[in-house]
N, C-alpha and C positions, 0 to 999 in steps of 0.2 A: 466042447472045444474051447469055449470061453475060459473054462477053468484051466485047461492045458496051457493057454496063453498067459494067464495071470500068474500061475505058480512059478514058472521060471523067472519072471520079473521080480517077484518077491524074494525068491532065493538069491537072485543077483544082487538086489539091494542089500539083503542081509549080508551077503558076502562082502560087498564093498565096505559096509559098516565095520565088519569084523577085521577086514584087512587094514583099514585106516585107523580103527580104534576110536572113531569120533561119531557120536550120536548127533542127530539133528539139533538137539538142545545145546550141545557143546558148540556146534558151528554157529548157532545164533548168538551164543555168549561171546564167541570170538569176534563176530561181526560188531557186537555192541562195544567191545573193548577198543577195536580199531576205530570206530566212529568217535569214541570218547577222545582218543589220541588226536584225531583230526581236529576236533573242536578245540582242544588245548593248543594245537599248533596255530589255528586261526586266531585265537586270542593273543598268542604271543606275537604273531605278525602284526596285529593291530597296534600292539604296544610299541613294537620296534619301528613300525612305519605308519605313523598317524594318517588318518584319512585325508588330512590336508595336503599330503604329499601327492596324492593322485586325484584329488577332488578339484577339478578345474574351476568349479564355481567359487571355491574358496580363494582362488588366485586371480579372479577376474580383475583386470587392471582398472585403476581409477582413470576415467576419461580425461580429467584435467591434468593428472600426472602424466598420462600418455602423451599429451600435447607438449608438455615441458621437456620430456626426455627423448622424443623421437629423433631429434637432431644428433643424438649421440650414438645412434645405431651404426653398426658396421665399421667400428674403428680399429678392429684387430690388426689390420695390416700396417697401421701407423705406429704400433707399439711393439714391433719386433725388436728384441734386445740386440740382435745382430747389427742393426743400424747404428747402435751406440757402442759396440764392442771396443772400438779403437780410441774412444774418448777417455780422457783422464777423469777419474771420479771426482777429483777436487774441482774440476772446471764445470761439472755437470750441475744442472738444476735438479736437486733431489727433494722429493716430498716425503716427509716423515709423518706417518699416519697412525692414529689410534681412534678407537671407538669405545663407547660405553653402551651396554645393552641391558635389557631386562633379564637376560639369561643366556644360556649357551646354545639353545636349539631354535633357530629361526623356523625350521619346519614344524615346530610345535607351537608357534605363535609368538615367540620372543621377538622383541623389536629393538631397534637402535634408539637410544635416547640422547646421544651426544656424539658429535664428530669433531675431532681436533687434528690439526695438521700444521706443520711449519716447514720452512724452506731452508735447505742447506745449499750454499753456493759459494765457491771460492774458499772452501775450507772453514766456513763459519755459518752460524745461524743468522738469518736475516730477520731482525725484530719487526721490520715494517711489513713483512709478508707472513701473516698467520691466518689460520682459519679455525674458528671455534663457534659452533652452533649447537644449541639444544634442539631436540626433535620431539615433537608430540607423538607418543607411541599409540595414542588412542586405546590404551589399555592400562590397567593398574600397574604400578611399579612395586615389586616386592620390597618389603621393609629391609631385608638384608642388602639389597642393591642400593637403596637410599642411604643406609648406614655406611656402605663402602664408598660410594661415589659422591655423596652429598646432594644428589639430584632427587627432588621430591616431585610428587604429582602436581603440586601447586606451581612449581617452577616451569614445568613443561606445558601447563594448561594453555598458555597463550603462544606457545612456540609453533613454528611452521611444521608441516608434516614431512614425511620422509622424502617424497618426490621433490618438494621445493628446496629442501636442504641439499639433497644429493645433486640436484641440477647445478647449484652454486659450487658445490665441491668439485664436480667434474670440470667446470670452467677453471677452477683454481688448479686442479691436477694437471690438465692438458695431457701431454704424452710423456711426462716425467717418469723416471724410475722411482718406485715407491720403496721406502724403507720402513720397517716396523719390527716389533718384537712379537714373535708368533704371528706374523703378519697374514699368513694364510687364513687364520680365523677371521680377521677383519674383512679381508677381500672376499672370502667365500660368503660371509654373512651379507655383505652389501650386494654381491651378485645374486644371492638367493632372492633378496627383495627386489632386485631389478629384473629378474627373470620374466615376470608377466609383461614387461615393457619391451622385451627383446633387446635389452641393453646389457652390456657386460664391461666390467673393468678388466682390461687385458694388459695393462702396463706391466712391464718386467718389474720384479720386486726382489729385495734383499732382506733377509731375516737376520737380525742381530744375534739371535740365539744360535743360529747355525754358524754364523761367522765366529762367534765366541768359542764354540766347540772346536772349530778348525784351528784357530790361532792360539787358544789357551786351553789345550786339552787337560792340563794339570789342575784347572779350577774344578772345585767340587760341584758348584751350582752354576747353571747357565740360565736361570730364571732372570727376569729383569731385576728383581731385588738382589739376587746373588751377584749379578754383574755390577750393579751400582755399588754394592758393598766392596767388591774387589777393586773397583776403580776409585773408591773414596768419594763418590758423588752423593751428596745429601738428597734424599728422595722427596724434594719439595713438589707439591702438586700431584703426588702419587694417587692413582685411581681416578684421575680426571682425564678426559680425552686430550686436551691440550697439554696438561701437565705431563702425562706419559709420553706424548709426542716429543716434547722438549727434552725430557730425560733420555729418551731413546736417541734423539739427535746428538746429545752430548756423548753418549756411549759410542755411537758410530764414529764421531770425529776422533775419539781416542783410538778406536780400532783403525781408522784411516791412517793416523800417524804411525801406528804399529805396523801396518801393512806396507806403507811407503818405505819404512826402514828395511824391509825385505824386498824392495824393488817391485812391489805389487801396486800398480798405479791405475791401470785401465780396468774396465768392466770385465773384459776377457781374462786379464790376469787374475782377477778375483774369482771368477767362475772356475777357472782351471785349478787354482790353488785350493779352493774349498772342496772341489770334487776329489782331488788327490788326497787332501788331508783327511777327509772323512773316510776314504777308502782304505788308506794305509796307516793312519796314525791311531784311529779310535778303534 
């Protein structure tokens, strides 16, 4: 009776193998291939999303820095651009910002090594109100960055750390509108480094690259170098934080004159103009 029970099971198994056309060895091989693909995907994810992105230990805030920055928490309601919509841009206090960094990926350990900013008010740059500080990144500076910016490890060795510099910059910034070229990079970089302290730069910002595309769509290049060349501005101090901030301020003032000739004077005027220009012109 035991044999009568076993024989149909073997026949059934053989039937299944013949119908599927897959032997147990084939199925094991397929499983091994799938596992190999999974391991490859895991390695790819590790490269795209470094451990520091999810490793809370790597982001533990500096206690001293936390004390410096805690007073800046929760400022988002004070920086709503709608509160400034009706103001004339020429009459506003505008902060033109630029940073220099060790690289492009803060999530991979790159750090800020310099912060530069200047003030535009009344249609001119205020020479008495400028911000320029080196930052000690507490890591090596790549040689390419030193060659580009002129900032060496020796220069930043005695500089303040990120928290000390950014505390002073936030005092300088207040609730002003920020201007910069590809400014989202600078703001996002700063905010990534501020994240462990639950602080965020929420100020409304204007990007000179986007404004350039809106009002000068016929220009071939809307990089900072391209705009400087088109406006005939000599690139003095290029690739330094304060130098780039001053150059960007000059670019914006030229754009402001161009915008005012088209009756675009307020922040709301500019937002509507840029939105329509990018939607319908480009």
